[in-house]
N, C-alpha and C positions, 0 to 999 in steps of 0.2 A: 365304350372305353376309349377308342381312338379320338373321338371328337373332344372328349374331356382333356386328354393329353395334348391335343392340338392347341386348345385354348391356353394351356400353360406355356407351351413353346412360343406361341405368338407374343405372349406377354413379355418375352425377353428382348423384343425389339427386332429390327431388321425388316427386310422386304420379303423374306421367305422363311418358312419354319426350318429349324435345324434338325439334324438326324435324331432319331430316337435310339437309345441304348436300353435294351431289355435284358435283364440279368436274372437268371433262375438260380436260387441257392440250393445246395445239396452236397452230397459226398460222392467222390469218384469211386469207380470200381464195381465189379459185379456183385460184391457182398451188399452194397447199399442200394442196388437197383430195385425199384418196386417198393421201397420203404416209405413210410409216412413223411419222414424228414426230407425225402427227395422229390416231393411234389413240385417244387420249383423247377427242377430239371425237366419233369414231365410236361410242365406247362410250356417251357421253351421248345421241347420236341414237338408238341402238338401244334404250336404256333408256326414253327418252321415248316412242318409238313403241310399245313393248310396254305402257306404262302409259297411253297416250292423253293424254300431256302435250304441250301446244303450246309450242314454243320460239319465241315470237313477240314477245318484248319485249327491251329492253336495260336492264340495271341494273348499276351499278358497273363499267362498261366490259366487260360480258359479255353475250352472247346468253343469255337467261334464260327459264326456265319454271318453273311450280310446279303441284303437284297434291297429291292425297291418296293415300296408299299403304296398301292393306289387306294385312295379313300376319299370320302366326301366330307367337307367341312363347311357348314352353313350352306349346303346344297351345291357347293362349288367343288369340282374335281381337283385333287392335289396328288402329287407324287413326291415321295421323300424317301431317303435312305433309312434303313433300319438295321441296327447291329444287334445280334443275338449272342449271348454268352452264358456258358455254364462253367463257373470257376472250379478248377481242379485242386484247389488249395486245402480242401476239407472245409466244412461248414464254418467252424470257428475262426477261420482266417480268410473268409470270403472277400473282405475288404482289400486284401493284398492283390487281388485281381481286379475288382470293381473300380477301386480308386485310380489305378494306372490307366485303365481303359477310358474312363471319362476324361482323364487328363490328356491322354494321347490324342483323342479326337476333339479336344478343347470344347467339351460339351458343358453347358450350364446344367446344374442339377435338376432343373425343372424339365429336362429332356431325358431323365433317367427313370426307369421303372424297374423295381425289384420284385420278383415273385418269390413268396416264401410260405412255408407251412404255418398254420396257426391252430393251436389246440382249443382256443376260446371260441371257435366257430364250429358249427355242425359240419359233418363231413360233406364236401361238395359245395358248401356255401362260399361265395367269393365276395370280397369287399375291397373296393378301390379307395385308397386314401391319398390325398395330395401331399401329405407330409405327416410327421409324427415321431414318436420315440421308438425304442427297440422292443418294448414289451417283454423284456427278459429273453429275447431271442438272440442267441450268441452270434448268429450270422449277421443279423442287423447291427448288433453292437460293433462288429468288426467293420462293416461298411461305413457306419457313421464315424468311427474313429479315423478311417482312411479318407473320409471327406472332411477331415479336420473339425469334427464335431458338428458339421452342418447337417441338419435333418430335413432340409427343404427338397426332398426327392420323393417321388410317388412310390407307393408299394401296393401290390396286389396280395391281399391275405387270402390264403387258400385253406379252407377249413378241413381239418382231419379228425375232429372230435376229441373227446376226453378219454383217458385210459379208464378201463373198467375197474371197479372196486379199489383196492389198494395198490394197484400195479404202478411201478416206478415210471414216471413220465418219460424218462430217457429211454427206458427199455421199450415203451410203447412207440415212441417216435422211430426207433431203429428197427421196429418189427415190420415185416412185409405185410401188405394187404393180402387178405385171402381173396383169390381170384373170383370166388363164388359169393363173396360176402356182399350184403346190401350196401355197406359203406363204400366198397370199391365201385359199385355201380353209380352211387351218388356222386363220388368224386369225378368219375369219367364224364358223367352228364354235365357237371359244372364246367369242366375243362372244355368239353365240346361246344357248349353254348357260348362260351367266351370267344373261342377262336372262330366259330361260325359267324359271330357278329362282325368280326374283321373280314372274313371271307365274303360275306354278303355285301359289305361296302365295296370290296374289290369288284365284284360282279356287276355292281350298279354303275360303275364308271363308264 
């Protein structure tokens, strides 16, 4: 994942890659913790823990952390800043935080990566896309709106599966995972594999 993002950032020109901004989408508060709609937050937390980054400040309406990420790019060692954010605006207004963050740090959108839930993928399956639409995801709709309609930012789709039977999709997304459920184990495995990839690159420097 990091190598693919690096290629995007280098394409923007300059002698050194610009910082990354990783944004996880979700809803704030204890009521929303552990729900399918909040897997974007979980991904940010897992990544922060793996890199030793403290999420201990608030910036542009988001819980925020920053650190330095060591990684390999075409077998060469690089170090670059990474900003991690969990917007506290509620899902449907995520762009009110994401847009100002990118603007504050003067980041081109090819250095922005948004983590979000996706019902069209099996639970625990991750898909990285360089750009795209919102796929009826209200959080992505808001982000695109506050990027002035620009969709040229990467997104990591995190599969949460489809609701069973005739269950309302909204109710399904706002439902907590069963801690003992197989779907929860699949999700955690997908998150761990992704952050372990980044951690392994760190250890190889």
